[in-house]
LOROBA-349588 format. One record per atom (N, C-alpha, C, O): atom name; chain; residue number from 0; x, y, z; residue in one letter. Coordinates in Angstrom, 3 decimals, padded with zeros to 6 digits. Example, Ala and Ser with C-alpha at 12.3 -4.5 7.8 and 13.67 -1.06 7.14 Angstrom:
2
SITE  N  A  0  013.190  -005.690  007.800  A
SITE  CA  A  0  012.300  -004.500  007.800  A
SITE  C  A  0  013.200  -003.300  007.800  A
SITE  O  A  0  014.236  -003.319  008.465  A
SITE  N  A  1  012.850  -002.250  007.080  S
SITE  CA  A  1  013.670  -001.060  007.140  S
SITE  C  A  1  012.900  000.030  007.870  S
SITE  O  A  1  013.409  001.138  008.039  S
END
This chain:
53
SITE  N  A  0  -063.152  -121.939  -063.009  M
SITE  CA  A  0  -062.377  -121.720  -061.823  M
SITE  C  A  0  -061.751  -123.051  -061.412  M
SITE  O  A  0  -062.483  -124.016  -061.193  M
SITE  N  A  1  -060.446  -123.138  -061.302  P
SITE  CA  A  1  -059.791  -124.373  -060.877  P
SITE  C  A  1  -059.958  -124.589  -059.368  P
SITE  O  A  1  -059.925  -123.644  -058.580  P
SITE  N  A  2  -060.134  -125.837  -058.998  I
SITE  CA  A  2  -060.214  -126.234  -057.592  I
SITE  C  A  2  -059.151  -127.291  -057.351  I
SITE  O  A  2  -059.056  -128.267  -058.095  I
SITE  N  A  3  -058.355  -127.096  -056.315  D
SITE  CA  A  3  -057.300  -128.027  -055.938  D
SITE  C  A  3  -057.660  -128.572  -054.569  D
SITE  O  A  3  -058.255  -127.859  -053.760  D
SITE  N  A  4  -057.313  -129.820  -054.292  G
SITE  CA  A  4  -057.647  -130.341  -052.984  G
SITE  C  A  4  -056.939  -131.630  -052.641  G
SITE  O  A  4  -056.228  -132.215  -053.459  G
SITE  N  A  5  -057.154  -132.066  -051.392  T
SITE  CA  A  5  -056.571  -133.313  -050.904  T
SITE  C  A  5  -057.616  -134.095  -050.113  T
SITE  O  A  5  -058.560  -133.523  -049.566  T
SITE  N  A  6  -057.430  -135.409  -050.065  I
SITE  CA  A  6  -058.243  -136.302  -049.244  I
SITE  C  A  6  -057.264  -137.108  -048.397  I
SITE  O  A  6  -056.384  -137.783  -048.932  I
SITE  N  A  7  -057.415  -137.038  -047.084  T
SITE  CA  A  7  -056.537  -137.772  -046.179  T
SITE  C  A  7  -057.367  -138.739  -045.335  T
SITE  O  A  7  -058.187  -138.299  -044.530  T
SITE  N  A  8  -057.168  -140.058  -045.507  P
SITE  CA  A  8  -057.910  -141.027  -044.694  P
SITE  C  A  8  -057.320  -141.139  -043.294  P
SITE  O  A  8  -056.119  -140.959  -043.093  P
SITE  N  A  9  -058.196  -141.444  -042.322  H
SITE  CA  A  9  -057.781  -141.599  -040.929  H
SITE  C  A  9  -058.226  -142.970  -040.412  H
SITE  O  A  9  -058.361  -143.911  -041.194  H
SITE  N  A  10  -058.449  -143.084  -039.132  D
SITE  CA  A  10  -058.768  -144.361  -038.501  D
SITE  C  A  10  -059.983  -145.055  -039.113  D
SITE  O  A  10  -060.949  -144.411  -039.525  D
SITE  N  A  11  -059.908  -146.393  -039.161  S
SITE  CA  A  11  -061.008  -147.222  -039.647  S
SITE  C  A  11  -061.941  -147.581  -038.497  S
SITE  O  A  11  -061.533  -147.654  -037.338  S
SITE  N  A  12  -063.210  -147.806  -038.853  F
SITE  CA  A  12  -064.185  -148.295  -037.888  F
SITE  C  A  12  -065.279  -149.013  -038.666  F
SITE  O  A  12  -065.299  -148.960  -039.896  F
SITE  N  A  13  -066.177  -149.675  -037.974  E
SITE  CA  A  13  -067.272  -150.372  -038.644  E
SITE  C  A  13  -068.587  -149.718  -038.258  E
SITE  O  A  13  -068.812  -149.392  -037.093  E
SITE  N  A  14  -069.464  -149.528  -039.254  A
SITE  CA  A  14  -070.783  -148.943  -039.024  A
SITE  C  A  14  -071.776  -149.624  -039.963  A
SITE  O  A  14  -071.521  -149.739  -041.162  A
SITE  N  A  15  -072.882  -150.065  -039.430  Q
SITE  CA  A  15  -073.927  -150.719  -040.227  Q
SITE  C  A  15  -073.358  -151.863  -041.057  Q
SITE  O  A  15  -073.797  -152.095  -042.183  Q
SITE  N  A  16  -072.379  -152.580  -040.500  G
SITE  CA  A  16  -071.783  -153.726  -041.178  G
SITE  C  A  16  -070.821  -153.377  -042.303  G
SITE  O  A  16  -070.408  -154.260  -043.055  G
SITE  N  A  17  -070.456  -152.099  -042.433  M
SITE  CA  A  17  -069.550  -151.670  -043.503  M
SITE  C  A  17  -068.233  -151.182  -042.908  M
SITE  O  A  17  -068.196  -150.691  -041.779  M
SITE  N  A  18  -067.147  -151.321  -043.678  K
SITE  CA  A  18  -065.859  -150.753  -043.296  K
SITE  C  A  18  -065.914  -149.255  -043.587  K
SITE  O  A  18  -066.249  -148.843  -044.697  K
SITE  N  A  19  -065.584  -148.452  -042.589  C
SITE  CA  A  19  -065.664  -146.997  -042.735  C
SITE  C  A  19  -064.363  -146.356  -042.280  C
SITE  O  A  19  -063.563  -146.969  -041.572  C
SITE  N  A  20  -064.166  -145.112  -042.698  R
SITE  CA  A  20  -063.000  -144.328  -042.273  R
SITE  C  A  20  -063.404  -142.878  -042.147  R
SITE  O  A  20  -064.229  -142.375  -042.910  R
SITE  N  A  21  -062.809  -142.214  -041.170  K
SITE  CA  A  21  -062.894  -140.755  -041.104  K
SITE  C  A  21  -061.942  -140.232  -042.171  K
SITE  O  A  21  -060.869  -140.802  -042.374  K
SITE  N  A  22  -062.318  -139.155  -042.856  V
SITE  CA  A  22  -061.449  -138.547  -043.857  V
SITE  C  A  22  -061.420  -137.036  -043.646  V
SITE  O  A  22  -062.376  -136.447  -043.141  V
SITE  N  A  23  -060.318  -136.429  -044.038  T
SITE  CA  A  23  -060.235  -134.973  -044.056  T
SITE  C  A  23  -060.178  -134.546  -045.517  T
SITE  O  A  23  -059.300  -134.972  -046.267  T
SITE  N  A  24  -061.120  -133.705  -045.908  L
SITE  CA  A  24  -061.175  -133.162  -047.270  L
SITE  C  A  24  -060.802  -131.690  -047.202  L
SITE  O  A  24  -061.385  -130.932  -046.426  L
SITE  N  A  25  -059.833  -131.286  -048.011  V
SITE  CA  A  25  -059.410  -129.884  -048.055  V
SITE  C  A  25  -059.504  -129.418  -049.498  V
SITE  O  A  25  -058.911  -130.026  -050.389  V
SITE  N  A  26  -060.254  -128.330  -049.736  A
SITE  CA  A  26  -060.411  -127.782  -051.079  A
SITE  C  A  26  -059.919  -126.338  -051.100  A
SITE  O  A  26  -060.190  -125.564  -050.182  A
SITE  N  A  27  -059.186  -125.986  -052.169  H
SITE  CA  A  27  -058.666  -124.622  -052.348  H
SITE  C  A  27  -059.247  -124.054  -053.644  H
SITE  O  A  27  -059.098  -124.653  -054.709  H
SITE  N  A  28  -059.907  -122.903  -053.551  A
SITE  CA  A  28  -060.456  -122.223  -054.730  A
SITE  C  A  28  -060.603  -120.733  -054.409  A
SITE  O  A  28  -060.946  -120.362  -053.286  A
SITE  N  A  29  -060.345  -119.906  -055.385  K
SITE  CA  A  29  -060.486  -118.448  -055.231  K
SITE  C  A  29  -059.794  -117.924  -053.977  K
SITE  O  A  29  -060.346  -117.096  -053.252  K
SITE  N  A  30  -058.583  -118.413  -053.729  R
SITE  CA  A  30  -057.781  -117.998  -052.568  R
SITE  C  A  30  -058.456  -118.293  -051.233  R
SITE  O  A  30  -058.135  -117.663  -050.226  R
SITE  N  A  31  -059.385  -119.241  -051.217  Q
SITE  CA  A  31  -060.035  -119.654  -049.983  Q
SITE  C  A  31  -059.818  -121.146  -049.786  Q
SITE  O  A  31  -059.607  -121.887  -050.746  Q
SITE  N  A  32  -059.871  -121.576  -048.535  T
SITE  CA  A  32  -059.701  -122.988  -048.193  T
SITE  C  A  32  -060.894  -123.453  -047.380  T
SITE  O  A  32  -061.308  -122.784  -046.433  T
SITE  N  A  33  -061.450  -124.607  -047.750  Q
SITE  CA  A  33  -062.543  -125.237  -047.007  Q
SITE  C  A  33  -062.054  -126.596  -046.523  Q
SITE  O  A  33  -061.390  -127.316  -047.269  Q
SITE  N  A  34  -062.373  -126.950  -045.291  T
SITE  CA  A  34  -061.979  -128.240  -044.731  T
SITE  C  A  34  -063.205  -128.936  -044.148  T
SITE  O  A  34  -063.989  -128.319  -043.427  T
SITE  N  A  35  -063.371  -130.231  -044.463  W
SITE  CA  A  35  -064.451  -131.057  -043.929  W
SITE  C  A  35  -063.831  -132.316  -043.339  W
SITE  O  A  35  -062.756  -132.740  -043.762  W
SITE  N  A  36  -064.506  -132.911  -042.368  T
SITE  CA  A  36  -064.030  -134.183  -041.806  T
SITE  C  A  36  -065.205  -135.162  -041.692  T
SITE  O  A  36  -065.619  -135.509  -040.586  T
SITE  N  A  37  -065.740  -135.606  -042.832  P
SITE  CA  A  37  -066.838  -136.576  -042.803  P
SITE  C  A  37  -066.301  -137.999  -042.652  P
SITE  O  A  37  -065.092  -138.219  -042.566  P
SITE  N  A  38  -067.220  -138.949  -042.621  S
SITE  CA  A  38  -066.868  -140.365  -042.645  S
SITE  C  A  38  -067.327  -140.946  -043.976  S
SITE  O  A  38  -068.357  -140.547  -044.519  S
SITE  N  A  39  -066.551  -141.894  -044.495  A
SITE  CA  A  39  -066.896  -142.580  -045.738  A
SITE  C  A  39  -066.911  -144.081  -045.459  A
SITE  O  A  39  -066.080  -144.597  -044.711  A
SITE  N  A  40  -067.882  -144.777  -046.080  C
SITE  CA  A  40  -068.001  -146.225  -045.883  C
SITE  C  A  40  -067.981  -146.937  -047.230  C
SITE  O  A  40  -068.469  -146.421  -048.235  C
SITE  N  A  41  -067.404  -148.138  -047.223  K
SITE  CA  A  41  -067.315  -148.956  -048.431  K
SITE  C  A  41  -068.576  -149.806  -048.531  K
SITE  O  A  41  -068.842  -150.641  -047.667  K
SITE  N  A  42  -069.345  -149.588  -049.585  H
SITE  CA  A  42  -070.610  -150.299  -049.792  H
SITE  C  A  42  -070.373  -151.629  -050.501  H
SITE  O  A  42  -069.269  -151.911  -050.968  H
SITE  N  A  43  -071.417  -152.431  -050.572  S
SITE  CA  A  43  -071.308  -153.775  -051.163  S
SITE  C  A  43  -070.890  -153.739  -052.633  S
SITE  O  A  43  -070.354  -154.722  -053.144  S
SITE  N  A  44  -071.127  -152.618  -053.321  D
SITE  CA  A  44  -070.711  -152.496  -054.729  D
SITE  C  A  44  -069.238  -152.115  -054.866  D
SITE  O  A  44  -068.739  -151.950  -055.979  D
SITE  N  A  45  -068.533  -151.972  -053.720  G
SITE  CA  A  45  -067.113  -151.648  -053.728  G
SITE  C  A  45  -066.818  -150.160  -053.740  G
SITE  O  A  45  -065.655  -149.763  -053.667  G
SITE  N  A  46  -067.866  -149.316  -053.832  K
SITE  CA  A  46  -067.654  -147.869  -053.877  K
SITE  C  A  46  -067.708  -147.275  -052.475  K
SITE  O  A  46  -068.510  -147.688  -051.637  K
SITE  N  A  47  -066.837  -146.296  -052.239  W
SITE  CA  A  47  -066.817  -145.566  -050.985  W
SITE  C  A  47  -067.769  -144.379  -051.113  W
SITE  O  A  47  -067.716  -143.634  -052.092  W
SITE  N  A  48  -068.640  -144.208  -050.118  K
SITE  CA  A  48  -069.603  -143.103  -050.140  K
SITE  C  A  48  -069.597  -142.417  -048.785  K
SITE  O  A  48  -069.421  -143.059  -047.749  K
SITE  N  A  49  -069.794  -141.087  -048.804  L
SITE  CA  A  49  -069.830  -140.328  -047.563  L
SITE  C  A  49  -071.094  -140.666  -046.787  L
SITE  O  A  49  -072.164  -140.835  -047.371  L
SITE  N  A  50  -070.965  -140.765  -045.464  L
SITE  CA  A  50  -072.129  -140.961  -044.615  L
SITE  C  A  50  -072.889  -139.641  -044.525  L
SITE  O  A  50  -072.280  -138.572  -044.485  L
SITE  N  A  51  -074.194  -139.714  -044.493  K
SITE  CA  A  51  -074.989  -138.511  -044.314  K
SITE  C  A  51  -074.808  -138.013  -042.887  K
SITE  O  A  51  -074.785  -138.793  -041.935  K
SITE  N  A  52  -074.677  -136.686  -042.761  Q
SITE  CA  A  52  -074.434  -136.115  -041.444  Q
SITE  C  A  52  -075.634  -135.364  -040.954  Q
SITE  O  A  52  -075.610  -134.812  -039.854  Q
END
């Protein structure tokens, strides 16, 4: 099953000493759409990871 989607970054902020951003994730599959708005932070290894909610 193919899944199509987008990631849109929003305002930056700082949390736990890391640069973070709110993001909007939109996924389309099986004629349905799911939308999430988590936060992602850049870790010391340079990778962006979603904050646990």
